[in-house]
C-alpha positions as CSV (number, residue, x, y, z in Angstrom):
1,M,102.2,109.9,62.3
2,I,99.8,107.2,63.5
3,T,102.6,104.7,63.8
4,F,104.6,107.3,65.8
5,L,101.7,108.0,68.1
6,Y,101.1,104.3,68.6
7,S,104.8,103.9,69.5
8,M,104.6,106.7,72.0
9,L,101.5,105.2,73.5
10,C,103.2,101.9,74.0
11,V,106.2,103.6,75.6
12,W,103.9,105.5,77.9
13,A,102.0,102.3,78.8
14,S,105.2,100.4,79.6
15,A,106.3,103.2,81.9
16,Q,103.1,102.6,83.9
17,V,104.2,99.1,85.0
18,Q,106.6,98.2,87.8
19,V,108.5,95.0,87.3
20,G,109.6,92.9,90.3
21,C,110.8,89.5,91.3
22,V,110.4,87.2,94.3
23,K,113.3,85.1,95.6
24,T,114.3,83.1,98.7
25,I,117.0,84.4,101.0
26,G,120.6,83.4,100.3
27,R,122.5,81.6,103.1
28,P,126.2,81.1,103.6
29,D,126.1,77.7,101.9
30,K,123.7,78.5,99.1
31,Q,122.3,81.3,97.0
32,G,118.7,82.3,97.0
33,R,116.5,81.1,94.1
34,P,113.5,82.6,92.2
35,L,110.2,81.7,93.8
36,A,107.0,81.0,91.8
37,G,103.4,81.0,92.9
38,V,103.7,83.9,95.4
39,T,100.6,86.0,95.7
40,L,101.3,89.7,96.3
41,R,99.0,92.6,97.0
42,F,100.0,96.3,96.6
43,R,98.2,99.4,97.8
44,G,96.1,101.0,95.1
45,V,96.2,97.9,92.9
46,V,92.8,96.2,92.7
47,N,93.9,92.7,91.7
48,A,96.6,90.5,93.4
49,V,99.5,89.4,91.2
50,T,101.3,86.1,91.2
51,S,105.0,85.5,90.6
52,A,105.9,83.4,87.5
53,K,108.2,80.4,87.3
54,D,111.2,82.7,87.2
55,G,109.9,84.6,90.2
56,K,109.0,87.7,88.2
57,F,105.8,89.8,88.4
58,S,104.6,93.2,87.3
59,I,102.0,95.6,88.7
60,P,100.3,98.7,87.2
61,V,101.6,102.0,88.7
62,S,99.4,104.5,86.8
63,G,100.1,108.1,87.7
64,K,103.4,107.3,89.4
65,K,106.9,108.3,88.1
66,D,110.4,107.2,88.9
67,G,111.2,107.9,92.5
68,D,107.6,107.7,93.8
69,A,106.7,105.0,96.3
70,C,104.5,101.9,96.0
71,Y,103.5,99.9,99.1
72,L,103.4,96.1,99.5
73,I,100.3,95.1,101.6
74,S,100.6,91.3,101.8
75,V,102.6,88.3,100.6
76,A,101.4,84.7,100.6
77,K,102.8,81.3,99.8
78,K,102.3,78.2,101.8
79,G,105.4,77.3,103.8
80,Y,107.0,80.7,103.3
81,E,107.0,84.1,105.0
82,I,108.5,87.5,104.2
83,A,112.1,87.7,105.4
84,D,112.1,91.4,106.3
85,R,108.8,92.0,108.1
86,G,109.4,95.7,108.1
87,S,109.0,95.7,104.3
88,L,105.3,95.4,104.6
89,S,105.1,98.9,106.0
90,R,107.9,100.4,103.9
91,G,107.6,101.9,100.5
92,Y,109.4,100.5,97.5
93,V,110.8,103.0,95.0
94,V,109.1,103.0,91.6
95,S,111.7,102.6,88.9
96,S,111.6,102.0,85.1
97,S,115.0,100.4,85.3
98,V,115.3,98.7,88.7
99,P,113.0,95.8,89.6
100,I,111.4,95.5,93.0
101,Q,112.9,92.6,94.9
102,I,110.7,90.7,97.5
103,V,112.6,88.2,99.6
104,L,110.9,85.2,101.3
105,V,112.2,82.6,103.7
106,S,111.0,79.0,104.2
107,T,109.3,78.8,107.6
108,A,110.8,75.4,108.3
109,E,114.3,76.5,107.4
110,L,113.9,79.7,109.4
111,D,113.0,77.8,112.5
112,K,115.9,75.4,112.0
113,E,118.4,78.3,111.5
114,R,117.1,80.2,114.5
115,Q,117.6,77.1,116.7
116,R,121.1,76.6,115.4
117,I,122.1,80.2,116.0
118,E,120.5,80.1,119.5
119,R,122.4,76.9,120.4
120,N,125.7,78.4,119.3
121,A,125.0,81.7,121.2
122,Y,124.0,79.8,124.4
123,R,127.0,77.5,124.2
124,V,129.5,80.3,123.8
125,A,127.8,82.5,126.4
126,E,127.9,79.7,129.0
127,K,131.6,79.0,128.2
128,N,132.5,82.7,128.6
129,Y,130.5,83.0,131.8
130,N,132.2,80.0,133.4
131,K,135.6,81.1,132.4
132,K,135.2,84.6,133.7
133,K,133.6,83.3,136.9
134,A,136.6,81.0,137.4
135,D,139.0,83.9,136.9
136,I,137.2,85.9,139.6
137,E,137.3,83.0,142.0
138,K,141.0,82.5,141.3
139,Q,141.6,86.2,141.9
140,L,139.9,85.9,145.3
141,A,141.8,82.7,146.2
142,D,145.1,84.4,145.3
143,M,144.0,87.4,147.4
144,E,144.3,89.7,144.5
145,I,140.8,91.1,145.2
146,S,138.7,91.3,148.4
147,K,135.5,89.3,149.1
148,E,133.5,92.5,148.4
149,E,135.2,93.1,145.1
150,S,134.6,89.5,144.2
151,R,130.9,89.8,145.0
152,L,130.5,92.9,142.9
153,K,132.4,91.4,140.0
154,L,130.2,88.3,140.1
155,E,127.1,90.4,140.3
156,Q,128.2,92.3,137.2
157,L,129.1,89.1,135.4
158,E,125.7,87.6,136.2
159,M,123.9,90.8,135.0
160,S,125.8,90.9,131.7
161,Y,125.1,87.2,131.2
162,Q,121.3,87.6,131.9
163,N,121.2,90.6,129.5
164,Y,122.9,88.6,126.8
165,M,120.5,85.7,127.3
166,S,117.4,87.9,127.1
167,L,118.5,89.2,123.6
168,V,119.6,85.9,122.1
169,S,116.2,85.0,120.6
170,D,115.8,88.3,118.9
171,M,119.4,88.2,117.6
172,A,118.9,84.6,116.3
173,D,115.7,85.6,114.4
174,R,117.3,88.7,112.9
175,Y,120.4,86.8,111.6
176,A,118.3,83.7,110.4
177,R,116.4,86.1,108.2
178,T,119.5,87.7,106.7
179,D,119.7,87.5,102.9
180,Y,123.4,86.7,102.3
181,D,123.0,87.5,98.6
182,Q,122.8,91.2,99.5
183,L,126.0,91.2,101.7
184,D,129.5,92.0,100.6
185,S,132.4,89.6,101.4
186,M,133.3,91.3,104.7
187,D,129.7,91.4,105.9
188,V,129.3,87.8,105.1
189,E,132.2,86.9,107.3
190,I,130.9,89.1,110.2
191,N,127.5,87.6,110.0
192,K,128.8,84.0,109.8
193,C,130.9,84.6,112.9
194,I,127.9,85.9,114.8
195,E,125.6,83.1,113.7
196,D,128.3,80.5,114.7
197,G,128.4,82.0,118.2
198,E,131.9,83.3,117.9
199,L,131.3,86.0,120.5
200,E,133.9,87.2,123.0
201,K,132.5,90.1,125.0
202,A,129.7,88.9,127.5
203,D,128.0,92.3,127.4
204,S,127.8,92.6,123.6
205,L,125.9,90.5,121.0
206,I,128.0,91.8,118.2
207,H,131.6,91.7,119.6
208,T,133.0,88.7,117.9
209,V,136.3,86.8,117.9
210,F,136.5,87.7,114.2
211,D,139.1,90.4,114.2
212,P,139.2,92.3,110.9
213,E,142.6,93.7,111.5
214,T,144.1,90.3,112.1
215,V,142.6,89.0,108.9
216,L,143.7,92.0,106.9
217,E,147.3,91.7,108.1
218,R,147.3,88.3,106.3
219,N,146.0,89.9,103.1
220,R,147.4,93.3,102.2
221,Q,145.0,93.7,99.2
222,A,142.0,93.0,101.4
223,K,143.2,95.6,103.9
224,Q,143.3,98.3,101.2
225,E,139.8,97.2,100.0
226,I,138.3,97.4,103.5
227,S,139.9,100.7,104.2
228,E,138.4,102.2,101.0
229,R,135.1,100.7,101.9
230,K,135.1,102.3,105.3
231,A,136.0,105.7,103.8
232,L,133.2,105.5,101.2
233,A,130.7,104.3,103.7
234,L,131.5,107.3,106.0
235,Q,131.3,109.7,103.1
236,A,128.0,108.3,101.9
237,L,126.5,108.4,105.3
238,K,127.5,112.0,105.8
239,R,125.9,113.0,102.5
240,L,122.8,111.1,103.4
241,L,122.4,112.9,106.8
242,E,122.9,116.3,105.1
243,E,119.9,115.6,102.9
244,K,117.2,114.5,105.4
245,S,114.4,114.9,102.9
246,A,116.1,112.3,100.7
247,I,116.0,109.9,103.6
248,V,112.2,110.0,103.9
249,K,111.8,109.8,100.1
250,D,114.1,106.9,99.5
251,T,113.8,104.7,102.5
252,E,115.2,101.6,100.8
253,Y,118.5,103.4,100.0
254,A,118.6,104.9,103.5
255,E,118.1,101.4,105.1
256,K,120.9,100.0,103.0
257,M,123.2,102.8,104.2
258,V,122.2,102.1,107.8
259,N,122.9,98.4,107.4
260,A,126.3,99.1,106.0
261,S,127.0,101.7,108.7
262,M,125.9,99.3,111.4
263,A,128.3,96.6,110.1
264,L,131.1,99.3,110.1
265,A,130.2,100.3,113.6
266,R,130.6,96.7,114.8
267,E,134.0,96.5,113.1
268,Y,135.1,99.6,115.0
269,A,133.8,98.2,118.2
270,T,135.7,94.9,117.5
271,S,138.9,96.8,117.0
272,G,138.4,98.8,120.2
273,E,137.6,102.1,118.4
274,M,134.5,102.7,120.6
275,D,134.2,106.5,119.9
276,K,133.9,105.9,116.2
277,A,131.5,103.0,116.7
278,M,129.2,105.0,119.0
279,E,129.2,107.9,116.5
280,L,128.1,105.7,113.7
281,F,125.4,104.0,115.8
282,Q,124.0,107.4,116.8
283,E,123.9,108.5,113.1
284,C,122.0,105.3,112.3
285,V,119.5,106.1,115.1
286,E,118.9,109.5,113.6
287,I,118.2,108.1,110.2
288,M,115.8,105.4,111.5
289,R,114.1,108.0,113.7
290,L,113.4,110.1,110.6
291,I,111.8,107.2,108.8
292,Y,110.0,105.3,111.5
293,G,109.8,107.6,114.6
294,D,111.4,107.7,118.0
295,D,109.6,104.6,119.5
296,S,110.0,102.3,116.5
297,E,111.4,98.8,116.9
298,K,114.4,99.6,114.6
299,V,115.4,102.6,116.7
300,I,115.1,100.6,119.9
301,T,117.2,97.8,118.5
302,I,120.1,100.1,117.6
303,K,119.9,101.7,121.0
304,Q,120.1,98.3,122.7
305,E,123.3,97.5,120.8
306,M,124.7,100.9,121.9
307,N,123.8,100.2,125.6
308,L,125.6,96.8,125.4
309,L,128.8,98.5,124.3
310,K,128.8,101.1,127.0
């Protein structure tokens, strides 16, 4: 009996500990790696914890059960910063089977990647601007449009160009922080195209020259895979919206669904299915609004993408 009670006590004690790991972000050319010596502080936990050589750590979560939330307050390691800054205000789900994952990025590498993405975006934007401007001037020279029509078109082109340029820095920062280890193969391709500046529409940051339908025609098996992924994503998003209480309770899952749905919306926009794209964007807005509120940065960012597509 004593042995039994001791065993039960050990099980109970182990259930009061949340395991986690710290890693660096994965990039297109390399996977993330475990990160040692990271100091972490969680709400309600008196002492800070430090990640081991394999990046692992554990924190006491007395009184919490699976499904409850624990909150990260701060992360510190010289030369690194947290990849997703929103994770400092977002709850992590306590789980006896799933470790918490904290993702950091090298500050030096982040700055380097941001500059690379910005250069690509500016280069392509300028190229597209000059091409469209030349087209308008040719239309005027060939008397296909009037001087007034030419003036209006040039004004619209200039406005789109300036709107694009004002958003490049934020876009570059967001994509430079992306953990490619968390993306599926299609999302990796989409993100790589965006980072490399392969953009076609001057009024959209996410309308790339990467055309999923063209690629899929070259690979019938991939076409079936993506078609199934779209259907599953739509079904999962619909179920998530039907259970709004679950959105607030499990914000990590909800955010993953939003990220998948945003990528899907961009695919629809790329293929010209704007109604489907806007519907998905709006559903993502609703989810982020439930979690963070109407005026949150995440809601505003999605709305900005929607406005660029209108």
